Steps between C-alpha positions, in 0.01 A plus 500: 500500500769287337449217250608142520533457120787638299432626149602266229766544242264661250348755741505857380595794723348840466741781535584834346720445200867516604430489874443236759388426856788430741623533861781752542741565790528876491709580815718268713447711813128456480306170553261362241464497122307712249248349257535668166279460193700711250858374544681478169468154349847347440615409156764234423842621386769296334512141648194558716147345530185678603272279715133552595483410872240233590592457866763640736574404855625698804844427635645574842717765325186660376367518854826673605470746213138571603629580852820666388509762772568222750765320293829669462632194314242505223554877455872445448432210265258700285750786462799273444557580135426874519793744480545661839373835381173357363183440697273199479274505193150328520474150347235238452558228772450122483721224364295177516262444209388312194331620184454498124757623255355810342789609275850393410750775468763528227809285510337183636432301196868479427497172685234344273646185350764475779265341754202263463179686389306377796743686732469834327311770694230635263204740518214342687712259710435453869814594698668617814838662546815523707492856621864527603679671213875436487763680289590168316865601460670494843700205646202379701265506204752310281576239764153372594418747779282741302251517786754686726639733225631808683305722264166306535183705494167365600179608321250620760789613726732697270298515185127497404353152607180306454227638731364633172306400194825474296866441568802487278790255561806377302415213261771283654330532843155377379399144607247321285206345690262419214484556128223703341372621831442157640478528884368150570836354610594768749193716593567885545458476873791262512687675213511820709672310781790358312750775588437434868495127458841520324644662810394196698624255232842678486529490880420132539723400203797676653447314823501151338256370765479138390546271802550790735317658791379855425373794704294764321484824694188698396167360377423776255429428133863412414551295816184300419612451141831379628327247729338298217817531289719365783262206536500446116879511491543242773556682830483240786365727781360854465463754772317834466489805727254786489376779724174616341173363357597168667182299456474542119877474432549201724217318318636582152856417587402159650295421185803608291734265678633661820569250776529752792346850503625725778337825644776748550284792580618502858866400437690221341583275795245239387660478156850465644387226740318298228790518256746406782291203593409364160832577332720401788724274283618799297430763766285706250328495165684446177352795323330826612295703250437855631200625322356771728760783534432508866795592722424232762479240219844595387629422853302177503646383173861490630397344833310206361723412196738213567883528471574480133142586404358749257304836560332628189372856528215635288311715749604869503522668834366856517801610703859363550565249771594686818780252564598157383745255657651379171766289687248287686232506242702437186876452527535253790194308380631478136163623381445580126295820449337593170285796403226462235390778265230437246530216260786366305463625145360287361569162655265549791217591256544172306511294821190678635296453187585127487398471866176682467396307196551166680148360585670260754622783714168694486674836562237709327230416759744565785585842355127569477472456871760766566327779305169666585197381311378850436654694214533878532471780248799742495271780628434280812867515594447666837266225624736243350807627689292541818404129475868399455616731779244349743621148420151401380655368181844363416512613140249647255440576134414821309329475163562821297233392255220461746201718398237401763 
């Protein structure tokens, strides 16, 4: 069985010296992961930080990696930075986490005295991290678009990630959550969700939803997070469409601020009729947030957006659109289309942490309702992924330190 309580910041972890427990993707042509107990424990190099993982959550990308034989797209992505003659090499997966700084590598204390002491990352601090690693030198990195650096690598996708007892990340990517191991402000179950929450914050910020009607396509974890963000940011009317787990997702979305929840399991005609009726003055919604990666949802997005509206795309389709009428869907309607990848580095993080620390918005309790109450050990990964695959839970947490 799992446990509902995460180990605290001072918990000790028994492991053979120099090795750790972790989940490894060994072969992209075979589904599943491998639980290992003797994987080499990472050590921080120059400019890096070693973090003991308290909690780590499962992303939709992780589900695709788990089922990699069925996803050509994820196989291509995981091999993107390999020379053509090389084959895929096993890595530790996972990229959403929080933990305690175990060790500071060389080259990091050069900034001491240059920034306020309370902002320095030190051994024993409670942290999370941006797991997209950029080159730092290209045009995009130098002009405020580091998150879409053409050389970006993602830990847990291209490099060893955080479904493990320890993970190493660049010092500059570490985000401080609490000094001296203090987890009281942002509990580990929430700290592990911040990477995902940042995707939703980035998406909603780019849409500028204040005073606008919004349609959110997909009531998965990110769609639901976007719902309460749109409400907090001043959207006037919110629609949501979903095709699975309708009772629970409808209830959650309504409580989070959705005005109209639409079942699209048997087609989208009801969604189109509702938007046409309620948004007749503009002949469509101001903003569409596509959060599902569903091919029918992509088609819906450009049918229900008004002329001159916005379509913001976060969901990643498993296969290319078979065809798309760009003239009718975009050009003649004057629609603005924007793709979202990850979080802006590091503006989204600062906005997100400010939002989550606001008692008035009560976002922590809302996030708690998106994630499963049970916490899983790493060795329970098969059961955990079965639960996610069945739709029984929206999102769940692993605790590498669990010893029950």
